[in-house]
Structures are given as C-alpha cells and as structure tokens.
N, C-alpha and C positions, 0 to 999 in steps of 0.2 A: 256313427255307430254307437255314441253315447246314448242316442236316444232310443234304441233299439232295445226293446224287452227281452231279458235272457231266455226265456223260453222259445220266442219267436227266431231264438238265433240257434236253436240246437237241430241238427240234421234231422232226427228223428221226426219232430215236429213238421219240418218242411215236407218230409215226403209220408206221413200216416194216413194221407188219403190213399196213393199210391200202394202203400202196404196192404190197406184194408182192400182193395180191389185185386191186389196180387192173391190175396188169400182164398178171395172169392172164385179166382180163377181157377186156381188149386183145388179147390171142393167141388167146383164143377166140372173137373176134369180135361181142364184146356190148356197143356203144357205149353204151347207155343205161345200165349197171353201170357201167363204165368212169367215167362223167360223174359218175353219184351217189358213186362212191368219190373222183373228184377233189374235189368238192365238200366231201366230210367230211375230205379230207384236210386241205384249206386251212381248215375250220372248227375242225380241231383245232391245227392249226397256231397260230392266230388265238388260241385257246383257252389253248396252252401259253406262247405270249408273254405273253399279258395276265396269264397266272398270275405266270409269273417275274417280269415288273415289277412288278406287286403286292408279291408276295412279298420281292422284291429291296430294295423301297421302304421297306417296313416294317422289313427289314433292316437297312438304312440308315439309317432314323431311329433305332432302338435303339443302331447304333454312335453316332452323334453325339450323342444324349443321354450317354451312357456317357464317351465324349471329353468333353463339356461338365464332367460331374461330377467325371472324373479332371483335369482343367484347375485347375476351381475348387480342388480340394484342392491341387495343387500350388502355385496360387498364395498359397492361404490359410496353407499350411504355410512358404512363403518368407516371407510378411509376418509369421509368428506368431516365425520364426527373426530377423528383424530386429526387432521389437521386443523380442524376448528379449536380442539381443546389444546393443542402446541400452541397455537398461534395466540390463544388466550391466556396460558401460562408464561409464554414469552414476554407478551406484552406488561403483564403483571410485574414478570422479573426486571423489564427493563425501566418500568416505573420507580421499583425500589433502588436499582443501581443509580439512576439519576436522582433519586431524592437524597442518597448518601452522599453523592459527588456534590450536591448542593449543601449540605449541612456542613461535610469538610471543607468546602470553599469558605463557609461563614466563618466556621469555626478558628480556619488558617487567619482570616481576615482581622478577627478579635484580637488574635496574640500579636499579630503584628501591630495593630494600633495600642495595644497594651505596652509593648515593648518600646513601641516609639516615646510613649508617655514616661519611661523609665530610662530613656537618654539622658545620661551625666551634663547638668547645665554650670554647675560651677564646683570648686572642690570646697570640702567641709575639714580638712585635716586642722587639726591640733596646731602643727607646726606654723602652716598657714594663716590660721587665727591669730598666733601670738605676733606673727609678724605684721601682719594689718594693724594690730591695735599698738606696737611700737612704731609703727609709719605716721599713725595719726597723732601720737605723741611726740614726736620728733617734728612733725609740722607744726603741732601747736608751741613748741619751742622753737620756731622758725631757727632748727636745727636742719637745712635743707640738703645740705652735702651728705651728711649722714642719713638722711630720707632718703633721698635718690638712691642710696646704695639698698638700703631696705628693699626699696620698691622694685629694683632690679632682680633681689634674691627671690622676692615675690614672685615676679614675673617666672622668674627659671622654675621655682617650685609648682607654682601654677601649671605650667605646660609640662612637666614631668607629671605631677600629680594626675592631671584632667587625660593626659595621653594613659596613664595607668587606668585611670577609671572607664576610659572609654574601652580599652582593650578586653577589659573584664566584662564592661556592656556587651561587646560582640561574642565575647565567650559564652555568656549566658544567653543571649538570641540565638546563637546559633545550637544551643544544647536544648532550649525549649523549642526550637522548630522542630529540631530533630525527634524529640519526644512526642510532639504530636504527630509527625509524620509516621512514626513510628507506629502508633495507635491507631493510625489512620487505615494504616497498612495491614494491620491485624483486623479490623473492621472489615475491610476490604475482603480480604480471605476468609473470613468466617462466614459473611454473605455468599462468596463464591461457593464454598464447600455446601451450605443449605442450598442454594440452587441447584446444584449440581445434582444435588439429593432429592429434590423438587423435581427435576427434569427425570431422574432415573426412575423414581417411584410412578410419576406419568407413563414413562414410555412401556414399564412394567403393565402396569394395567391397559394400555391402549393395545399393547402385544396381546394381553390374554383375551380383551374384547375381539380382536379381529381375529384370533384363534376360534374363540366362540363360534362368531359369525361362517367362518369358513367352514368349522365342523358341520353346522347346522344346514348347508348346503350340501356338503358330502354326505352328511346323514339320509336327506331328504331325496338325494341321487340314489343311494342305495336302495334302501326304503321301493322307491318308485321301480326301480330296475326291478329288483325281486318280484314285485306285485305285476309287473307287466310280464314277466318270464312265467308267472304262475296263471295269468290269464289263460293261457296257449295249452298250459297242462289240463286246468280246469275244462278246457272246451274239450279237448282231446278224450276226458275221461269220461264227462258229459255224454259223449257221441258214443260211447262204447257201452257205458253202463246204463242204461234207461233208468234204474233205481235211482241214480244218483241226481239230485237237483242243484244245477249251476245256478247261482245266484251272486249278483255283486252287489257289494254295501253300497250304501247310499253315496251321493256324489261328496257330501260336505266329512266324509270319514274315510272313503275309501282311497289307500295308498295308490293306486293304480291313477289317481286324478291328481297326485300330489303337485304337479306343476301348476295346474289350474289352481288349487288351491293356495297355493303360496304366492303366486303371480297376485291374486284377489287380495291376500293379505299385505302385500307391500306397495301395490299401487295405489293411491290416493284418489 
C-alpha cells in the first residue's frame, strides 16, 4: 500500500470512467443503464475504500511492529550503556580502594619498623651511670666485696629502669599505631563518601539518559499513532470532496512511517 500513489487510492479516480458512462446514459435518456452504472459506481467505491482500509491497517500494523522493535533496541542499548558505565565506575573505584589499602598497609609496616628500632636496649639514667663508674673504681681498688654490692644495686636499678623504659616504649607504640589507624580510617571514610557521591551522580545521569530514551520511544509512538489515525480521516475527506487533494509526505519525513524511520536509524 505504501507504493500506491495517493491519486490511485481515491475512490473517485477508480470510478471516473463509470461516472462518465453514467452521465452519457443520463444524457441519452437511458435510466436503466444509468441506475445500473450508479450501483456499480457505489460498489466500486465501497470495494476501493474497503481495500484501502485493509491495506492501510496491514501497513500500520507493520509500522507498529517496526516501531516496537526499534523502541526495544533503543531501550536495550540505553540499558547496556548504563550497565557498562556502572561497571567502568565500579572498577575504577575498586582500584582506588585497593590502592589506598596497599598504601595504608605499607605505612603501617614502616611505622612498626621504625618503632622496632626505638625499642630500648639499655638504661642511660644518671644513677645507673654513677653506680657503674663507682663499680669500676672499686674493682680497680680491688674492693671486691663493695664492688659486688654496687653491682647488685646496678642490676636492680637496671631492671627497674629497663622495665619503665619498656612500658613507656609500649605506650608510645600503642599511641602512634592508634594515631595512624585513626588517620587511615578517616581517609577511608573520605574515600567512601567521595565514591558514594560519584555513584549518585552517575545514577542520576544514567536515569536521565534512560528517561530520554523512553520518552523518545513514547513520542515516536504518539506521533505515529496520530499520523495513522489521520490517514483514514484524510482518505474519507478526499472521497467526499473532490476538490481536496490527498497527499502523503515523503517516506523519510512522514510520521506515518515512523516505525520504519526509527528502525532504520538504530539498526546498524
């Protein structure tokens, strides 16, 4: 039906020859022939109109199927772009999270190594140093009994002082580790919030793109439905008033071919 020229689809044009014959019969005063031709003209008009309606309905059904197919392709492509962009973002965020974890792990290892080097190895208290000097003097004087007493006192002081130094060392280690852990936790939370914002922004962007795609298919359907309804109106008017010319726009522009147009634009 899409290949039939508009003028050839007019009922008046299909019966123009019969109408001329009826006019001749009337002029010649042959009412029986004129009546017969009138019935034939009406029958031909009905047949032409019914044929157009059937063919137009079939054509419109094909256009609706094409539009449905094109709409599905558009929505599938939109959803695939959404999936791909989400996957790309998640891969990027996962990479950033992995990098942060690796950096934080290295920083913690460096801190532990530095603290290990700070572990106290000997006491440097003034009292201990004074006793140590006295011990050396007594040994040089061969006052071994007194030297032994000084040595025992040195050992006691060393143990007490080393224990105190080690306790202070442990407290310092715990403080520095907690400080680093706190900083790392803040860094993770900042990254988490930043990633959440990126996800929300992408979700908003993709939702808008999907809305545009859906709206595009809805607008195309509405446009084509209106054009299809108008096809029958134009045809009926053209068959009532012979002075009205029924013309269809070119295929590439007419909304009545929206299904074919949209499908050809999305099928590679």
